[in-house]
LUMDRENTOR-175079 format. One record per residue: residue in three letters; x, y, z of N, C-alpha, C, O, CB in turn. Coordinates in pm, whole numbers, plus 50000, padded with zeros to 5 digits. Glycine has a CB too. Layout:
<sites>
ALAXYZXYZXYZXYZXYZ;...
</sites>
This chain:
<sites>
UNK405489367414501406499377914492407909371914485408759376614409406379387414612;UNK408139361614564409459355114564409759349314426410889349914378409519344014671;UNK408729343614362408889337814229409379348314130410289345714051407559331714180;UNK408789360314134409189371014043410609375714072411359378813980408219382714053;UNK410969376114198412339379914234413339369814180414399373614131412479381114387;UNK412999357014189413889346514137414029348013986415129346913932413339332414173;UNK412909350413916412949352213771413839364013733414639362913640411529354413716;UNK413709374913804414509386913774415979384313802416829388113721414019398813857;UNK416289378113913417689375613950418359366213850419469368913805417779369814092;UNK417699355213817418279345513722418519352113587419579350513527417359333113706;UNK417539359613539417669366213410418789376713412419589377413318416349372813370;UNK418849384613517419879395013528421279388913539422229394113480419609403813650;UNK421399378113614422719371713630423219366513495424419367513466422639360013732;UNK422339361113413422769356313281423269367713193424289366313126421619349013211;UNK422559378813193422989390313113424319395613165425219398613087421919401513115;UNK424449396713295425699401413356426849392013322427949396513290425539402613509;UNK426609379113329427659369313300428149370713156429349370313131427149354913324;UNK427229372313063427619373712922428459386212902429479385812832426379374212832;UNK428059397412961428829409812943430199408913008431169414512956428059421713001;UNK430309401913119431609400313184432509390713106433709393013093431429395313328;UNK431939380013056432709370412975433239377412850434359374712807431829358112937;UNK432439386212791432829393212668434069401712687434809404012592431679401812618;UNK434299406512807435479414712835436769406612823437839412112796435379420912974;UNK436659393612843437849385112844437939375812723439019373412670437859376912969;UNK436789370512682436749360512575435559363212485434479357812508436679346012634;UNK435729371512385434589375412303433979363612228432759363012210435019386112203;UNK434799354212184434269342512113433359334212200432289330012156435409333912061;UNK433779331712323432949323912416431689331612454430609325812465433749320112542;UNK431839344712475430679353112506429679352912390428469352512411431119367712536;UNK430199353212268429319352612151428569339412147427379338912116430139354512021;UNK429269328612180428629315512184427499315412288426389311012259429659304412216;UNK427799320212408426789320312514425639329612477424469326112498427419324812648;UNK425949341312421424909350912384424039345612268422869349112257425539364312345;UNK424629337312183423879332112070422919321012109421999317612034424819327211963;UNK423139315312225422209305112273420859311612299420799323112344422749298112402;UNK419809304712271418489310812291418079310912439417039305712477417439303312210;UNK418939317012521418729316912666417419323712703416679318712788419899323812737;UNK417129334912640415879341912672414679333112643413749332212723415779355012592;UNK414709326512529413599317712492413509305812587412419302212631413759312712347;UNK414629299912619414629288412710414099292612848413299285412909416049282512723;UNK414549304312895414029309013024412519311313016411789307813109414739322013066;UNK412049317212908410609319412892409859306012892408809304812955410329327212761;UNK410409296112821409769282912820409689277112961408659271813002410539273312727;UNK410799278313035410839272913171409829280113260409049273813331412259274313230;UNK409859293613256408939301213342407489297913306406649296113395409189316513328;UNK407179297013178405819293913137405409279713178404269277413218405669295612985;UNK406349270213167406059256513209405779255913359404839249313403407229247113173;UNK406609262913437406419263313582405049269313615404419265513714407539271613650;UNK404579278513531403279284913551402139276713489401019281613477403279299013491;UNK402429264213451401439254713398400829259013265399639256613240400349252713498;UNK401619265213180401159268713046401029255912965401929247512967402129278912976;UNK399919254212893399739242112812400849240512707401359250312652398369242312742;UNK401209228012681402269225112584401979230912446402899235012376402479210212573;UNK400709231212407400349236612276400749251312266401229255812162398839235012250;UNK400549258912373400949273012372402469274312365402989283212298400409280212498;UNK403179265512436404649265812431405139262312291406089268412241405249256012534;UNK404509252612228404889248812091404629260311995405439262911906404109236212047;UNK403499267212011403179278511925404209289711943404669295611846401769283811954;UNK404549292612068405559302812097406889299112033407549307611973405729304612249;UNK407279286612045408549282011989408589283911837409589288611783408779267212024;UNK407519280311770407449282111624407499296811585408169300411488406179275911570;UNK406799305111659406809319411629408189325411651408629333911573405779326711715;UNK408869321111756410229326011780411129322511664411949330711621410789320211911;UNK410999310311612411829306111498411729316111384412749320811333411409292111449;UNK410509319511344410329328411230410849342511260411359349211170408859329111190;UNK410739346911383411159360411416412659361611441413189372711444410409365211536;UNK413329350411458414799350811472415429354811339416439361811336415339336911519;UNK414829350411231415429352911099415689367811072416819371211038414529347310991;UNK414709376711086415029390811060415939397011167416619406911140413749398811052;UNK415949391211285416809396811390418289395011357419129402311410416499390211524;UNK418609385611272420009383411234420589395311159421809397411159420129370711148;UNK419739403111096420189415011023420879424811117421839431511077419019421910952;UNK420399425811241421009434811337422509431911351423329441111346420309433611473;UNK422849419411368424249415811391425119418511269426239423611281424349401211430;UNK424619415111153425379417611031425569432511005426679437010977424689411110911;UNK424479440011015424539454410987425409461611090426209470211054423129460510986;UNK425259458211216426019464611323427519462411303428309471811310425579459311461;UNK427909449911280429329446811258429849454111134430949459611137429529431611244;UNK429089454111027429489460610903429729475610925430759481010883428419458510795;UNK428789482210991428919496711012430079500111104430789509911081427629502211070;UNK430279492211208431409494811297432729493111223433669500911242431369485411419;UNK432799483011137434029480811060434279491910958435409494210918433969467310988;UNK433219498610918433369510210830433839522610906434129532910847432049513210759;UNK433909521411038434359532511120433259541611169433519552611218435339540511045;UNK432029537211154430909545411200430859545811352431349536711419429589540111144;UNK430259556311404430059558211547429229546711604428329541711537429379571811575;UNK429539542511727428829531411792427329533711795426549525211751429349529411933;UNK426909545211848425479547811866424749548611733423639543411720425269560611944;UNK425349554911636424729555811504424609541911442423579538411384425539565111413;UNK425679534011454425659520311401424559512111468423839504611402427029513611422;UNK424449513511598423439505911672422029510211630421169501711605423629507811823;UNK421799523111622420469528211585420109523911443418989519411418420429543511597;UNK421049525411350420769521711211420549506611195419699502411118421919526211120;UNK421319498711267421149484211257419819480011321419179470611275422339476711325;UNK419409487011427418099484211487416979488211390415979481211380417949491711621;UNK417159499311321416159503611223416079493611108414989490411061416499517711169;UNK417229488711061417239478710954416529466011000415809459710922418689475510911;UNK416719462311124416059450511179414549452711186413779443711152416619447111319;UNK414139464411229412709467511235412089466711096410989461511079412479481611297;UNK412799471910997412309471010858412199456510813411249452810744413229478810763;UNK413159448310852413129434110816411929427210880411269418910816414439427110859;UNK411629430711006410429425211070409179429210994408319421010966410339429811217;UNK409089442010961407909447110891407749440610753406629438410707407999462210875;UNK408869437510689408809430810558408439416110573407739410510488410169432010486;UNK408879409710681408629395410700407189392410738406629382410694409559390010807;UNK406579400910818405239397910869404199395610759403479385610764404779409210958;UNK404099404510658403129401610551403509389210470402639382010421403009413610458;UNK404789386710456405229374810384404809362110456404329352710394406749375110366;UNK404989361910588404559350210666403049348410656402559337210641404969351610814;UNK402329359410665400869358810655400439353010521399489345210513400259372710674;UNK401159357010416400849352010281400999336810271400289330310195401749358810179;UNK401959331310349402189316910349401399309610458401609297710483403659314110366;UNK400499316910523399619310510622400239308710759399739300910840399209297410571;UNK401309315810786401959315010917401519327110997401799338510960403529314510904;UNK400829324511108400329335711187401179337711311401649328211374398869333511226;UNK401349350311345402099353811466401189361011562401629364811671403319362411433;
</sites>
């Protein structure tokens, strides 16, 4: 139970830190947020739980391919906000565009022999 509490606290503190940094220094917050902190934390937690290296390597490769369509969210969101669109609408539409990109990528990866 203590282990899970530590995992939750560390993860929450990182998210809180990024949102607080963004209030003062958006460029630095963007740098910190762009780091694959979630993935690194997952790797650490899985390693501590004695997950075999092969599984960690597979997860790392899969994350790489799935990062690519996720980039659409950031581009679309920024574009829509700059057009003057409402925050919530921009967020929902950019999330929908990202979901479509994932759906388009999955069969393409399968076609090239990359399984997720």
